N, CA, C and O atoms as a Tinker XYZ file with bonds, in Angstrom:
   376  protein
     1  N     14.601000   -9.288000    3.063000    73     2
     2  CA    13.613000   -9.274000    4.117000    64     1     3
     3  C     12.250000   -8.915000    3.528000    63     2     4     5
     4  O     12.160000   -8.213000    2.521000    81     3
     5  N     11.209000   -9.402000    4.164000    73     3     6
     6  CA     9.857000   -9.023000    3.780000    64     5     7
     7  C      9.430000   -7.806000    4.601000    63     6     8     9
     8  O      9.744000   -7.692000    5.785000    81     7
     9  N      8.711000   -6.905000    3.944000    73     7    10
    10  CA     8.195000   -5.703000    4.607000    64     9    11
    11  C      6.752000   -5.524000    4.169000    63    10    12    13
    12  O      6.442000   -5.562000    2.978000    81    11
    13  N      5.865000   -5.327000    5.151000    73    11    14
    14  CA     4.462000   -5.067000    4.840000    64    13    15
    15  C      4.149000   -3.591000    5.061000    63    14    16    17
    16  O      4.723000   -2.931000    5.928000    81    15
    17  N      3.221000   -3.099000    4.250000    73    15    18
    18  CA     2.713000   -1.735000    4.392000    64    17    19
    19  C      1.194000   -1.849000    4.492000    63    18    20    21
    20  O      0.540000   -2.396000    3.604000    81    19
    21  N      0.648000   -1.325000    5.581000    73    19    22
    22  CA    -0.788000   -1.371000    5.842000    64    21    23
    23  C     -1.276000    0.071000    5.953000    63    22    24    25
    24  O     -0.877000    0.798000    6.863000    81    23
    25  N     -2.133000    0.479000    5.034000    73    23    26
    26  CA    -2.598000    1.865000    4.977000    64    25    27
    27  C     -4.121000    1.898000    5.112000    63    26    28    29
    28  O     -4.828000    1.123000    4.467000    81    27
    29  N     -4.607000    2.789000    5.944000    73    27    30
    30  CA    -6.050000    3.004000    6.067000    64    29    31
    31  C     -6.382000    4.408000    5.591000    63    30    32    33
    32  O     -5.721000    5.377000    5.967000    81    31
    33  N     -7.414000    4.508000    4.760000    73    31    34
    34  CA    -7.825000    5.794000    4.202000    64    33    35
    35  C     -8.450000    6.681000    5.274000    63    34    36    37
    36  O     -9.013000    6.202000    6.258000    81    35
    37  N     -8.332000    7.976000    5.053000    73    35    38
    38  CA    -9.020000    8.925000    5.924000    64    37    39
    39  C    -10.516000    8.834000    5.624000    63    38    40    41
    40  O    -10.894000    8.447000    4.518000    81    39
    41  N    -11.362000    9.178000    6.572000    73    39    42
    42  CA   -12.805000    9.153000    6.311000    64    41    43
    43  C    -13.160000   10.027000    5.108000    63    42    44    45
    44  O    -12.640000   11.132000    4.953000    81    43
    45  N    -14.041000    9.521000    4.272000    73    43    46
    46  CA   -14.505000   10.279000    3.120000    64    45    47
    47  C    -13.518000   10.355000    1.963000    63    46    48    49
    48  O    -13.674000   11.203000    1.085000    81    47
    49  N    -12.513000    9.498000    1.939000    73    47    50
    50  CA   -11.455000    9.579000    0.926000    64    49    51
    51  C    -11.762000    8.838000   -0.370000    63    50    52    53
    52  O    -10.976000    8.918000   -1.314000    81    51
    53  N    -12.875000    8.122000   -0.445000    73    51    54
    54  CA   -13.117000    7.265000   -1.599000    64    53    55
    55  C    -13.093000    8.028000   -2.927000    63    54    56    57
    56  O    -12.497000    7.549000   -3.892000    81    55
    57  N    -13.719000    9.188000   -2.997000    73    55    58
    58  CA   -13.724000    9.952000   -4.249000    64    57    59
    59  C    -12.304000   10.366000   -4.639000    63    58    60    61
    60  O    -11.940000   10.291000   -5.812000    81    59
    61  N    -11.504000   10.800000   -3.670000    73    59    62
    62  CA   -10.108000   11.155000   -3.948000    64    61    63
    63  C     -9.301000    9.927000   -4.354000    63    62    64    65
    64  O     -8.466000   10.004000   -5.255000    81    63
    65  N     -9.542000    8.801000   -3.700000    73    63    66
    66  CA    -8.862000    7.550000   -4.056000    64    65    67
    67  C     -9.132000    7.216000   -5.521000    63    66    68    69
    68  O     -8.207000    6.901000   -6.270000    81    67
    69  N    -10.382000    7.283000   -5.923000    73    67    70
    70  CA   -10.734000    6.956000   -7.303000    64    69    71
    71  C    -10.126000    7.957000   -8.286000    63    70    72    73
    72  O     -9.716000    7.576000   -9.382000    81    71
    73  N    -10.066000    9.221000   -7.905000    73    71    74
    74  CA    -9.492000   10.254000   -8.769000    64    73    75
    75  C     -7.992000   10.047000   -8.987000    63    74    76    77
    76  O     -7.467000   10.412000  -10.039000    81    75
    77  N     -7.303000    9.470000   -8.013000    73    75    78
    78  CA    -5.850000    9.259000   -8.095000    64    77    79
    79  C     -5.471000    7.812000   -8.402000    63    78    80    81
    80  O     -4.290000    7.464000   -8.403000    81    79
    81  N     -6.461000    6.977000   -8.661000    73    79    82
    82  CA    -6.219000    5.536000   -8.802000    64    81    83
    83  C     -5.283000    5.198000   -9.965000    63    82    84    85
    84  O     -4.374000    4.384000   -9.803000    81    83
    85  N     -5.491000    5.807000  -11.128000    73    83    86
    86  CA    -4.626000    5.512000  -12.274000    64    85    87
    87  C     -3.182000    5.933000  -12.005000    63    86    88    89
    88  O     -2.253000    5.202000  -12.349000    81    87
    89  N     -2.986000    7.095000  -11.400000    73    87    90
    90  CA    -1.629000    7.552000  -11.071000    64    89    91
    91  C     -0.979000    6.622000  -10.048000    63    90    92    93
    92  O      0.212000    6.326000  -10.145000    81    91
    93  N     -1.749000    6.167000   -9.083000    73    91    94
    94  CA    -1.259000    5.228000   -8.064000    64    93    95
    95  C     -0.806000    3.927000   -8.722000    63    94    96    97
    96  O      0.288000    3.439000   -8.440000    81    95
    97  N     -1.639000    3.363000   -9.596000    73    95    98
    98  CA    -1.288000    2.112000  -10.274000    64    97    99
    99  C     -0.046000    2.281000  -11.157000    63    98   100   101
   100  O      0.811000    1.399000  -11.194000    81    99
   101  N      0.051000    3.388000  -11.853000    73    99   102
   102  CA     1.212000    3.645000  -12.698000    64   101   103
   103  C      2.471000    3.780000  -11.846000    63   102   104   105
   104  O      3.536000    3.291000  -12.221000    81   103
   105  N      2.345000    4.440000  -10.705000    73   103   106
   106  CA     3.492000    4.593000   -9.803000    64   105   107
   107  C      3.948000    3.236000   -9.284000    63   106   108   109
   108  O      5.149000    2.967000   -9.250000    81   107
   109  N      3.017000    2.375000   -8.880000    73   107   110
   110  CA     3.387000    1.055000   -8.373000    64   109   111
   111  C      4.161000    0.256000   -9.417000    63   110   112   113
   112  O      5.039000   -0.532000   -9.064000    81   111
   113  N      3.853000    0.447000  -10.685000    73   111   114
   114  CA     4.543000   -0.277000  -11.755000    64   113   115
   115  C      6.006000    0.140000  -11.888000    63   114   116   117
   116  O      6.784000   -0.547000  -12.550000    81   115
   117  N      6.391000    1.258000  -11.265000    73   115   118
   118  CA     7.776000    1.736000  -11.339000    64   117   119
   119  C      8.604000    1.303000  -10.140000    63   118   120   121
   120  O      9.760000    1.709000  -10.019000    81   119
   121  N      8.050000    0.501000   -9.262000    73   119   122
   122  CA     8.710000    0.161000   -7.996000    64   121   123
   123  C     10.109000   -0.427000   -8.198000    63   122   124   125
   124  O     10.265000   -1.435000   -8.888000    81   123
   125  N     11.121000    0.201000   -7.600000    73   123   126
   126  CA    12.464000   -0.370000   -7.625000    64   125   127
   127  C     12.610000   -1.492000   -6.595000    63   126   128   129
   128  O     13.588000   -2.240000   -6.607000    81   127
   129  N     11.632000   -1.594000   -5.715000    73   127   130
   130  CA    11.623000   -2.624000   -4.674000    64   129   131
   131  C     10.645000   -3.707000   -5.115000    63   130   132   133
   132  O      9.486000   -3.402000   -5.395000    81   131
   133  N     11.082000   -4.969000   -5.186000    73   131   134
   134  CA    10.154000   -6.016000   -5.623000    64   133   135
   135  C      8.902000   -6.101000   -4.743000    63   134   136   137
   136  O      8.984000   -6.289000   -3.529000    81   135
   137  N      7.749000   -5.959000   -5.388000    73   135   138
   138  CA     6.464000   -6.033000   -4.702000    64   137   139
   139  C      5.886000   -7.422000   -4.960000    63   138   140   141
   140  O      5.691000   -7.812000   -6.111000    81   139
   141  N      5.615000   -8.165000   -3.897000    73   139   142
   142  CA     5.113000   -9.527000   -4.029000    64   141   143
   143  C      3.599000   -9.580000   -4.086000    63   142   144   145
   144  O      3.027000  -10.365000   -4.842000    81   143
   145  N      2.948000   -8.743000   -3.283000    73   143   146
   146  CA     1.485000   -8.716000   -3.208000    64   145   147
   147  C      1.061000   -7.267000   -2.972000    63   146   148   149
   148  O      1.709000   -6.538000   -2.222000    81   147
   149  N     -0.024000   -6.861000   -3.613000    73   147   150
   150  CA    -0.606000   -5.560000   -3.295000    64   149   151
   151  C     -2.078000   -5.580000   -3.656000    63   150   152   153
   152  O     -2.517000   -6.359000   -4.502000    81   151
   153  N     -2.826000   -4.716000   -3.005000    73   151   154
   154  CA    -4.239000   -4.597000   -3.314000    64   153   155
   155  C     -4.946000   -3.749000   -2.300000    63   154   156   157
   156  O     -4.401000   -3.434000   -1.242000    81   155
   157  N     -6.185000   -3.371000   -2.630000    73   155   158
   158  CA    -6.938000   -2.532000   -1.705000    64   157   159
   159  C     -7.506000   -3.336000   -0.530000    63   158   160   161
   160  O     -7.881000   -4.500000   -0.670000    81   159
   161  N     -7.555000   -2.694000    0.600000    73   159   162
   162  CA    -8.327000   -3.214000    1.734000    64   161   163
   163  C     -9.759000   -2.773000    1.488000    63   162   164   165
   164  O     -9.995000   -1.687000    0.959000    81   163
   165  N    -10.715000   -3.606000    1.870000    73   163   166
   166  CA   -12.120000   -3.282000    1.617000    64   165   167
   167  C    -12.943000   -3.351000    2.902000    63   166   168   169
   168  O    -12.584000   -4.026000    3.867000    81   167
   169  N    -14.043000   -2.636000    2.872000    73   167   170
   170  CA   -14.990000   -2.644000    3.991000    64   169   171
   171  C    -15.661000   -4.010000    4.070000    63   170   172   173
   172  O    -15.449000   -4.864000    3.209000    81   171
   173  N    -16.457000   -4.209000    5.088000    73   171   174
   174  CA   -17.151000   -5.486000    5.292000    64   173   175
   175  C    -18.095000   -5.844000    4.151000    63   174   176   177
   176  O    -18.513000   -6.996000    4.036000    81   175
   177  N    -18.438000   -4.869000    3.302000    73   175   178
   178  CA   -19.284000   -5.186000    2.156000    64   177   179
   179  C    -18.513000   -5.919000    1.051000    63   178   180   181
   180  O    -19.107000   -6.392000    0.082000    81   179
   181  N    -17.201000   -6.008000    1.201000    73   179   182
   182  CA   -16.364000   -6.742000    0.263000    64   181   183
   183  C    -15.994000   -5.988000   -0.998000    63   182   184   185
   184  O    -15.305000   -6.538000   -1.857000    81   183
   185  N    -16.433000   -4.740000   -1.136000    73   183   186
   186  CA   -16.141000   -3.990000   -2.359000    64   185   187
   187  C    -15.642000   -2.563000   -2.132000    63   186   188   189
   188  O    -14.801000   -2.083000   -2.893000    81   187
   189  N    -16.135000   -1.885000   -1.115000    73   187   190
   190  CA   -15.760000   -0.487000   -0.886000    64   189   191
   191  C    -14.322000   -0.406000   -0.394000    63   190   192   193
   192  O    -13.995000   -0.940000    0.666000    81   191
   193  N    -13.457000    0.267000   -1.166000    73   191   194
   194  CA   -12.042000    0.379000   -0.801000    64   193   195
   195  C    -11.856000    1.330000    0.376000    63   194   196   197
   196  O    -12.392000    2.438000    0.390000    81   195
   197  N    -11.084000    0.873000    1.364000    73   195   198
   198  CA   -10.853000    1.656000    2.578000    64   197   199
   199  C     -9.370000    1.774000    2.931000    63   198   200   201
   200  O     -9.025000    2.364000    3.956000    81   199
   201  N     -8.504000    1.228000    2.107000    73   199   202
   202  CA    -7.083000    1.272000    2.411000    64   201   203
   203  C     -6.294000    0.445000    1.410000    63   202   204   205
   204  O     -6.807000    0.043000    0.366000    81   203
   205  N     -5.037000    0.201000    1.751000    73   203   206
   206  CA    -4.129000   -0.524000    0.859000    64   205   207
   207  C     -3.228000   -1.451000    1.662000    63   206   208   209
   208  O     -2.911000   -1.187000    2.822000    81   207
   209  N     -2.818000   -2.554000    1.014000    73   207   210
   210  CA    -1.876000   -3.502000    1.606000    64   209   211
   211  C     -0.807000   -3.841000    0.576000    63   210   212   213
   212  O     -1.101000   -4.043000   -0.602000    81   211
   213  N      0.440000   -3.900000    1.039000    73   211   214
   214  CA     1.563000   -4.260000    0.183000    64   213   215
   215  C      2.485000   -5.207000    0.931000    63   214   216   217
   216  O      2.665000   -5.088000    2.143000    81   215
   217  N      3.064000   -6.144000    0.203000    73   215   218
   218  CA     4.122000   -7.003000    0.733000    64   217   219
   219  C      5.302000   -6.874000   -0.220000    63   218   220   221
   220  O      5.197000   -7.202000   -1.401000    81   219
   221  N      6.430000   -6.390000    0.305000    73   219   222
   222  CA     7.636000   -6.188000   -0.483000    64   221   223
   223  C      8.724000   -7.172000   -0.068000    63   222   224   225
   224  O      8.736000   -7.659000    1.062000    81   223
   225  N      9.626000   -7.456000   -0.984000    73   223   226
   226  CA    10.884000   -8.140000   -0.699000    64   225   227
   227  C     11.935000   -7.043000   -0.812000    63   226   228   229
   228  O     12.251000   -6.598000   -1.915000    81   227
   229  N     12.473000   -6.609000    0.310000    73   227   230
   230  CA    13.307000   -5.410000    0.316000    64   229   231
   231  C     14.616000   -5.615000    1.069000    63   230   232   233
   232  O     14.740000   -6.508000    1.907000    81   231
   233  N     15.574000   -4.778000    0.753000    73   231   234
   234  CA    16.838000   -4.780000    1.495000    64   233   235
   235  C     16.662000   -4.110000    2.859000    63   234   236   237
   236  O     17.358000   -4.439000    3.819000    81   235
   237  N     15.717000   -3.164000    2.930000    73   235   238
   238  CA    15.498000   -2.460000    4.194000    64   237   239
   239  C     14.078000   -1.908000    4.265000    63   238   240   241
   240  O     13.419000   -1.694000    3.248000    81   239
   241  N     13.639000   -1.689000    5.473000    73   239   242
   242  CA    12.334000   -1.062000    5.719000    64   241   243
   243  C     12.342000    0.383000    5.202000    63   242   244   245
   244  O     11.322000    0.889000    4.733000    81   243
   245  N     13.488000    1.028000    5.294000    73   243   246
   246  CA    13.605000    2.422000    4.890000    64   245   247
   247  C     13.356000    2.621000    3.390000    63   246   248   249
   248  O     12.747000    3.614000    2.992000    81   247
   249  N     13.828000    1.673000    2.549000    73   247   250
   250  CA    13.591000    1.843000    1.117000    64   249   251
   251  C     12.110000    1.685000    0.781000    63   250   252   253
   252  O     11.613000    2.333000   -0.139000    81   251
   253  N     11.407000    0.836000    1.512000    73   251   254
   254  CA     9.961000    0.686000    1.318000    64   253   255
   255  C      9.253000    1.957000    1.774000    63   254   256   257
   256  O      8.345000    2.442000    1.098000    81   255
   257  N      9.664000    2.495000    2.915000    73   255   258
   258  CA     9.051000    3.729000    3.433000    64   257   259
   259  C      9.242000    4.886000    2.450000    63   258   260   261
   260  O      8.323000    5.678000    2.243000    81   259
   261  N     10.419000    4.989000    1.847000    73   259   262
   262  CA    10.680000    6.066000    0.888000    64   261   263
   263  C      9.809000    5.905000   -0.351000    63   262   264   265
   264  O      9.253000    6.882000   -0.851000    81   263
   265  N      9.688000    4.676000   -0.850000    73   263   266
   266  CA     8.843000    4.436000   -2.016000    64   265   267
   267  C      7.390000    4.750000   -1.687000    63   266   268   269
   268  O      6.696000    5.380000   -2.485000    81   267
   269  N      6.929000    4.321000   -0.527000    73   267   270
   270  CA     5.536000    4.562000   -0.126000    64   269   271
   271  C      5.247000    6.048000    0.035000    63   270   272   273
   272  O      4.166000    6.507000   -0.334000    81   271
   273  N      6.186000    6.801000    0.573000    73   271   274
   274  CA     5.970000    8.235000    0.807000    64   273   275
   275  C      5.776000    9.015000   -0.490000    63   274   276   277
   276  O      5.145000   10.072000   -0.488000    81   275
   277  N      6.313000    8.502000   -1.596000    73   275   278
   278  CA     6.189000    9.189000   -2.877000    64   277   279
   279  C      4.981000    8.722000   -3.687000    63   278   280   281
   280  O      4.754000    9.204000   -4.797000    81   279
   281  N      4.210000    7.792000   -3.142000    73   279   282
   282  CA     3.019000    7.283000   -3.827000    64   281   283
   283  C      1.999000    8.415000   -3.997000    63   282   284   285
   284  O      1.815000    9.220000   -3.083000    81   283
   285  N      1.341000    8.484000   -5.146000    73   283   286
   286  CA     0.319000    9.519000   -5.336000    64   285   287
   287  C     -0.769000    9.516000   -4.261000    63   286   288   289
   288  O     -1.289000   10.579000   -3.922000    81   287
   289  N     -1.122000    8.360000   -3.722000    73   287   290
   290  CA    -2.105000    8.325000   -2.638000    64   289   291
   291  C     -1.558000    9.028000   -1.400000    63   290   292   293
   292  O     -2.284000    9.770000   -0.738000    81   291
   293  N     -0.291000    8.801000   -1.084000    73   291   294
   294  CA     0.322000    9.466000    0.074000    64   293   295
   295  C      0.376000   10.970000   -0.155000    63   294   296   297
   296  O      0.030000   11.750000    0.732000    81   295
   297  N      0.806000   11.374000   -1.332000    73   295   298
   298  CA     0.916000   12.805000   -1.640000    64   297   299
   299  C     -0.433000   13.506000   -1.628000    63   298   300   301
   300  O     -0.511000   14.693000   -1.312000    81   299
   301  N     -1.506000   12.780000   -1.972000    73   299   302
   302  CA    -2.852000   13.364000   -1.987000    64   301   303
   303  C     -3.525000   13.317000   -0.615000    63   302   304   305
   304  O     -4.642000   13.810000   -0.458000    81   303
   305  N     -2.857000   12.730000    0.379000    73   303   306
   306  CA    -3.430000   12.674000    1.726000    64   305   307
   307  C     -4.581000   11.690000    1.858000    63   306   308   309
   308  O     -5.439000   11.854000    2.726000    81   307
   309  N     -4.610000   10.680000    1.016000    73   307   310
   310  CA    -5.696000    9.698000    1.053000    64   309   311
   311  C     -5.562000    8.786000    2.267000    63   310   312   313
   312  O     -6.554000    8.469000    2.922000    81   311
   313  N     -4.342000    8.369000    2.563000    73   311   314
   314  CA    -4.125000    7.474000    3.708000    64   313   315
   315  C     -4.051000    8.265000    5.002000    63   314   316   317
   316  O     -3.236000    9.177000    5.142000    81   315
   317  N     -4.905000    7.909000    5.939000    73   315   318
   318  CA    -4.875000    8.546000    7.267000    64   317   319
   319  C     -3.779000    7.925000    8.122000    63   318   320   321
   320  O     -3.096000    8.627000    8.867000    81   319
   321  N     -3.613000    6.616000    8.014000    73   319   322
   322  CA    -2.557000    5.938000    8.765000    64   321   323
   323  C     -1.786000    5.015000    7.832000    63   322   324   325
   324  O     -2.353000    4.386000    6.939000    81   323
   325  N     -0.486000    4.951000    8.060000    73   323   326
   326  CA     0.399000    4.054000    7.324000    64   325   327
   327  C      1.290000    3.363000    8.340000    63   326   328   329
   328  O      2.000000    4.017000    9.104000    81   327
   329  N      1.251000    2.042000    8.347000    73   327   330
   330  CA     2.117000    1.247000    9.227000    64   329   331
   331  C      3.023000    0.399000    8.344000    63   330   332   333
   332  O      2.553000   -0.291000    7.440000    81   331
   333  N      4.319000    0.455000    8.611000    73   331   334
   334  CA     5.302000   -0.296000    7.846000    64   333   335
   335  C      6.089000   -1.154000    8.822000    63   334   336   337
   336  O      6.673000   -0.648000    9.780000    81   335
   337  N      6.100000   -2.469000    8.566000    73   335   338
   338  CA     6.742000   -3.404000    9.492000    64   337   339
   339  C      7.511000   -4.476000    8.739000    63   338   340   341
   340  O      7.108000   -4.911000    7.660000    81   339
   341  N      8.623000   -4.893000    9.327000    73   339   342
   342  CA     9.300000   -6.090000    8.838000    64   341   343
   343  C      8.402000   -7.279000    9.139000    63   342   344   345
   344  O      7.654000   -7.263000   10.116000    81   343
   345  N      8.474000   -8.310000    8.304000    73   343   346
   346  CA     7.574000   -9.454000    8.415000    64   345   347
   347  C      8.367000  -10.740000    8.236000    63   346   348   349
   348  O      9.129000  -10.882000    7.280000    81   347
   349  N      8.182000  -11.675000    9.163000    73   347   350
   350  CA     8.796000  -12.991000    9.065000    64   349   351
   351  C      7.744000  -13.996000    8.630000    63   350   352   353
   352  O      6.843000  -14.341000    9.394000    81   351
   353  N      7.869000  -14.456000    7.407000    73   351   354
   354  CA     6.896000  -15.432000    6.876000    64   353   355
   355  C      7.142000  -16.779000    7.543000    63   354   356   357
   356  O      8.260000  -17.293000    7.511000    81   355
   357  N      6.120000  -17.344000    8.136000    73   355   358
   358  CA     6.205000  -18.654000    8.764000    64   357   359
   359  C      5.446000  -19.717000    7.975000    63   358   360   361
   360  O      5.844000  -20.882000    7.940000    81   359
   361  N      4.344000  -19.302000    7.339000    73   359   362
   362  CA     3.522000  -20.224000    6.579000    64   361   363
   363  C      3.192000  -19.594000    5.236000    63   362   364   365
   364  O      2.868000  -18.409000    5.157000    81   363
   365  N      3.277000  -20.390000    4.186000    73   363   366
   366  CA     2.879000  -19.940000    2.846000    64   365   367
   367  C      2.240000  -21.165000    2.177000    63   366   368   369
   368  O      2.941000  -22.028000    1.649000    81   367
   369  N      0.910000  -21.229000    2.206000    73   367   370
   370  CA     0.188000  -22.385000    1.696000    64   369   371
   371  C     -0.215000  -22.269000    0.232000    63   370   372   373
   372  O     -1.147000  -22.943000   -0.208000    81   371
   373  N      0.469000  -21.429000   -0.521000    73   371   374
   374  CA     0.132000  -21.333000   -1.946000    64   373   375
   375  C      0.509000  -22.586000   -2.675000    63   374   376
   376  O      0.299000  -22.684000   -3.884000    81   375
């Protein structure tokens, strides 16, 4: 099944995000759950990071939630909101 994770940073989190960025990237490289797409969400200026998006191929939503909860960004309180949902792909124009 596909599972998406949509995270929005708390206000004023950019400095903390940058301070934990290397640890976050290193943690993502250890994912036991196949990650298909990931990257930062950005503000309307197209560059300022304001959150994160992930698309996983997972056996369950729970395994994605457990992996996400141990992310250095989660542990540092960078994300104000985290939404995790199963996703049914209908179109893929790649």
